[in-house]
C-alpha positions as CSV (number, residue, x, y, z in Angstrom):
1,M,0.0,0.0,0.0
2,I,2.8,2.4,0.9
3,L,4.7,1.4,-2.3
4,S,1.6,2.1,-4.4
5,G,1.1,5.5,-2.8
6,A,4.7,6.5,-3.2
7,Q,4.6,5.4,-6.9
8,S,1.4,7.3,-7.4
9,G,2.8,10.5,-5.9
10,L,6.0,10.3,-8.0
11,A,3.9,9.7,-11.1
12,G,1.7,12.7,-10.2
13,M,4.7,14.9,-9.9
14,H,6.1,13.6,-13.2
15,M,2.7,14.3,-14.9
16,L,2.7,17.9,-13.5
17,S,6.2,18.5,-14.7
18,K,5.3,17.2,-18.2
19,A,2.1,19.3,-18.3
20,A,4.1,22.4,-17.4
21,G,6.5,21.8,-20.3
22,A,6.1,23.0,-23.9
23,A,5.7,19.5,-25.4
24,P,2.1,18.1,-25.4
25,V,1.4,15.2,-23.1
26,S,0.5,12.0,-24.9
27,T,-1.1,8.7,-24.1
28,A,2.3,7.1,-24.1
29,D,3.2,9.2,-21.1
30,V,0.2,7.9,-19.1
31,A,0.5,4.2,-20.1
32,P,3.2,3.2,-17.7
33,Y,1.3,4.7,-14.8
34,A,-1.8,2.8,-15.8
35,A,0.2,-0.4,-16.1
36,F,1.7,-0.1,-12.6
37,G,-1.8,0.6,-11.3
38,A,-3.1,-2.5,-12.9
39,F,-0.2,-4.5,-11.5
40,Y,-0.9,-3.3,-7.9
41,F,-4.6,-4.0,-8.4
42,L,-3.7,-7.6,-9.4
43,V,-1.4,-8.1,-6.5
44,S,-4.1,-6.8,-4.1
45,A,-6.7,-9.1,-5.6
46,V,-4.5,-12.2,-5.4
47,S,-3.5,-11.3,-1.8
48,L,-7.1,-10.9,-0.7
49,T,-8.1,-14.1,-2.4
50,I,-5.4,-16.1,-0.6
51,S,-6.2,-14.5,2.8
52,D,-9.9,-15.3,2.3
53,A,-9.1,-18.9,1.3
54,R,-6.9,-19.3,4.4
55,R,-9.6,-17.8,6.6
56,R,-12.3,-20.1,5.2
57,S,-10.1,-23.2,5.6
58,K,-9.5,-22.3,9.3
59,A,-13.2,-21.8,9.9
60,V,-14.0,-25.3,8.4
61,T,-11.4,-27.0,10.5
62,A,-12.3,-25.3,13.8
């Protein structure tokens, strides 16, 4: 969570610096940010699925 927030903050600062420049911002500038966001979402989904499965297996055996 902290890593995701730090990455988001850095990406936001990078986007602001690009927007302040003379060159127009393109979709290619946003794509890496979106890819990292999708990766973090996938990691969170897998983590939640595993923790839920562990919790359910403990409830069955108890």
